[in-house]
C-alpha positions in Angstrom: 20.9 106.8 95.0 18.9 105.3 97.9 21.8 102.8 98.6 24.3 105.7 98.7 22.2 107.8 101.1 21.5 104.8 103.4 25.2 103.9 103.6 26.3 107.5 104.2 24.1 107.7 107.3 26.3 105.0 108.9 29.6 106.7 108.1 30.9 108.7 111.0 32.5 112.1 110.4 36.0 112.9 111.3 35.6 115.5 113.9 37.9 117.3 116.4 37.1 119.2 119.6 39.7 121.3 121.4 39.3 122.5 125.0 41.9 124.8 126.4 42.6 124.7 130.1 43.7 127.9 131.9 45.6 130.3 129.6 46.9 127.7 127.1 46.1 129.8 124.0 47.9 132.8 125.4 51.2 131.1 126.1 54.1 131.0 123.7 56.3 128.0 123.2 56.2 124.8 121.2 53.3 122.4 121.5 54.0 118.8 122.4 51.9 115.7 123.3 51.8 115.3 127.0 49.7 112.2 126.9 47.6 110.1 124.4 44.8 107.6 124.8 41.6 106.2 123.5 38.0 106.5 124.8 35.6 103.7 124.1 31.8 104.0 123.8 28.9 101.6 123.3 25.7 102.0 121.3 26.6 104.9 119.0 28.3 106.9 121.7 25.5 106.8 124.2 27.4 104.8 126.9 31.1 105.6 127.7 33.3 102.6 128.7 35.4 103.7 131.6 37.6 106.8 131.3 40.6 107.4 129.0 43.9 106.5 130.6 45.6 109.9 130.0 47.1 112.1 132.6 46.7 115.9 132.6 49.5 118.2 133.9 48.8 119.4 137.4 48.7 123.2 137.7 49.8 123.7 134.1 47.9 125.1 131.1 47.1 122.4 128.5 44.7 121.6 125.7 42.5 118.5 125.6 42.0 117.4 121.9 39.4 114.8 121.2 39.4 113.4 117.6 37.5 110.8 115.7 40.1 109.6 113.3 39.6 107.4 110.2 40.6 104.3 112.2 38.2 105.2 115.0 35.4 105.6 112.4 36.3 102.4 110.7 36.0 100.5 114.0 32.6 102.1 114.5 31.5 101.1 110.9 32.6 97.5 111.3 30.7 97.1 114.5 27.6 99.0 113.1 28.1 101.6 115.8 27.7 99.2 118.7 31.3 100.0 119.7 32.8 103.4 118.9 36.1 105.1 120.0 37.7 108.5 120.0 41.4 109.5 120.3 42.2 111.8 123.2 45.4 113.9 123.2 46.7 116.2 126.0 48.8 119.0 124.5 51.1 121.2 126.6 53.6 124.0 125.8 57.3 123.4 125.9 58.7 126.5 127.6 62.4 125.5 127.4 63.5 124.3 123.9 64.9 120.9 123.4 68.6 120.6 122.5 70.7 117.9 120.8 71.9 115.4 123.5 68.9 115.9 125.8 67.4 112.7 127.4 63.8 112.6 126.2 60.7 110.5 126.3 58.2 109.6 123.5 55.1 107.5 123.1 55.2 104.1 121.4 51.5 103.3 121.4 50.3 103.8 125.0 53.8 103.1 126.4 56.2 105.9 127.2 59.8 105.1 126.0 63.1 106.9 126.7 65.9 107.9 124.3 68.4 110.6 123.4 67.8 113.5 121.0 70.4 113.1 118.2 69.3 115.9 115.8 66.6 118.5 115.1 65.6 119.1 111.5 63.7 122.3 110.4 62.2 122.7 113.9 59.5 120.0 113.2 61.3 116.7 112.8 64.0 115.1 114.9 66.1 111.9 115.2 66.0 110.0 118.4 68.3 107.2 119.6 66.1 104.7 121.3 67.2 102.8 124.4 68.1 99.8 122.3 70.4 102.0 120.2 68.3 102.3 117.0 67.8 105.7 115.3 64.2 106.8 114.8 62.9 109.8 112.9 60.0 111.5 114.7 57.9 114.6 114.8 59.4 117.0 117.4 55.9 117.4 118.9 55.9 113.7 119.9 59.1 114.2 122.0 59.2 115.6 125.6 61.5 115.8 128.6 
């Protein structure tokens, strides 16, 4: 029992904080990821390392979502908390709906890639033709103009 309690003290919890900017919660429209990134910390989160490399829309409502994912927690556990990280996502509202044939962008890790929207399935999934001609099934929230 003592071993279980001592190990559980070192396991980080999966947590999420959401901060809305301007009137984001009041707007209608479909959410999409405007930007994604990671924030690193030293010494159990006491010292931030730089700033996350995510951009925020200028003069537009958005939501900043900071999450400690399983992978983020695993990194923290493996380093005994000396290095920790959190995932940062900027969510905006899509006012004009996407249509089949639209030129779109999507994230591949930290890189922004281009493609063409080939189809939309049930309003949540889509198929994108990448720049190299391959078809890729994605969440509609991961695609933007």
